[in-house]
N, C-alpha and C positions, 0 to 999 in steps of 0.2 A: 381761377386756379383752385383746385380742391385741396383738402388736407389728407394726410396719410390715412386717417380713419375712414375716409369716404371710399366705400367699396361697392361694387355691383355684383349681382348674382349672374353667373354664366353657366354654360353647360358643364364645366369642370369644377364648379364650386365658386368660392369668392374670388373675384378678379379685381385687382387694384387698378384704378384709372391711371392713364399716362401722366396726368397732372399730379396725382398723388405720388406716383413713382418718382417723378422729377423732383418734387419737394423732398421726399424721403432721402433721395440720393444726393440732393444738394446741387442739381444741375439745372441750367436754364434752357439750353438749346437741345433740340431733338438729336443732333449728332453726338453731343456729349452723353445724352441719355442712352443712346445705342451702345456707346463704348462702355458706359457704366453697367448696363444690362448684360453686355457680353462678358465683362469681368465677373459679374455675379454668376452668370451661367457657367463660366469656366470654373469658378470657385465651387459651385454646387457639384459639377461633374467630378472635380478632384475629391471633394468630400465623399461623393457616392462611391468612387473607386476605392478610396481609403477605407470606407466602411466595409466594402467587400473584402479587402485585404485583412482588415481587423477580424472579420468573421472567420476567415480561413485560419488566421493565426490562433484565434480562440478555439476553433474546432481542433486544430493540431494540438494545442496545449491541453485541451480536455481529453483528447485521446492519449496523450503522454501521461496525464494524471491517472487515467483509468489503467493504463499499462503498469505504471508504478504501483498503484494500489493492488493490482493483481499479483505482481512480483512480491510485494510485501506480505500479502495473504499467504502465498506459497511458502515464503521464508518462515512465516509464523507457524505454518503447519509443520515444516521440517524441524523447527526449534521445539515445537510441542512433541513431535515424534522422538526427537533426541532426548528430551526430558523424560518421556515415558520409558524409553530404552534405558536411560541411566537409573531410573527408579527400579526397573525390573532387574538390572544388573546388581544394584545394591541389595535388593531382596534376595537374589540368588546367592550373593556373597554371604549374607547373614545365614541363610539356610545351609550353605556349604560349611561355614564355620561351626554351626551347631552340629552338623553331621560329623565333622572331623573331631569335635569334642567327644561325642559319643563313641566314635571309633577308637579314640585314644583310651577311653575308659575300658572298652572291651579288650583292647590290646593289652593293657596292664592286667586285667583280670585273667586273660589267657596266659600271660607270662607267669603270673602267680600260680595258676593251675598247673602249668608245665613244670615249674619248680617243685610244686608239691608232689606231682606224679613222679618226678625224678627221685625225690627223696623217698617216696613210698616204694618205688621199684628197687632202689638201693637197699632199703630196709628189708624188703621181702627177699632179695637175693642174699643178703647177709644172714637172715634167719634160716633160709632154706639150706645154706651152705654150712651152717653152723650146727 
């Protein structure tokens, strides 16, 4: 009976001898060895299918993460555009306030001029009548 470490080279790589497999699985009879190997084969198949499922889930998750990142980038662009728009509106408000201030000064100057002209016209009419 060989040990677990005793392996032979075969066409598909390292092959474990049946004696080594019996020893590793703790079975003495070939019938039990076949059951144990069948259980190992089923376990390997379940693991292989689970790996495929895990890969699909990871691919789906990666796709969802890419979609979320893209949505967040678009949202960030919209936020940046809104911020730029708000800054432009604030600059426009400042310019409008400055223009209104100048218009107020011009309006007051025109009112003063109109009052002065009214006084001058009144004085001229009084002098010419008199």
